[in-house]
Phi, psi and omega in degrees: 000155178286168177299319178300314180296323179300314181290329174297318177297317179299315179297321179297317178295321178298313179299315179299320180297318179295312181301320185276346185239341183256130175304134185056031184288354181275008177219159179114178182230138173257129181235130180232140171261137171282175179289158177245165176284134177242151180257150177297149180305135177064026174231156178254350186216014179250112184272147170284146179306130184282139173219123181293148177298131191301314181295320178297314179297318181297318183277334187244326187082003182279126182253003181262155183283161169073019176269160173226164188209138178228147174234122172274109186297313184297317181273351182056042183244135179251142179228126178256126179257117183257143177285155174287133178235134174259175184296335180290326176298314179296324180298318184269337188242359180101187185305138177276122183290136174271166179281357177289000000 
């Protein structure tokens, strides 16, 4: 399976686990924030090496900062929220990820 299919399977198992273990687990929304870029203490422009939040990475596969993610349990629908990026972000941080 592709990486995309792998994360879709993981999300499906996650949804099933919630439905099967949480009272009224067949309804509701799960919302996760990905990790953000942090700066070194007492600096305005020196970043700490980025590491995505583990649960977020496991469910989405997204390795870039400042994303958010929601799962509608009842509809079994996932929504990825991407930050706005301008060309200067891409210049300093690399390729801007598309939502595909």
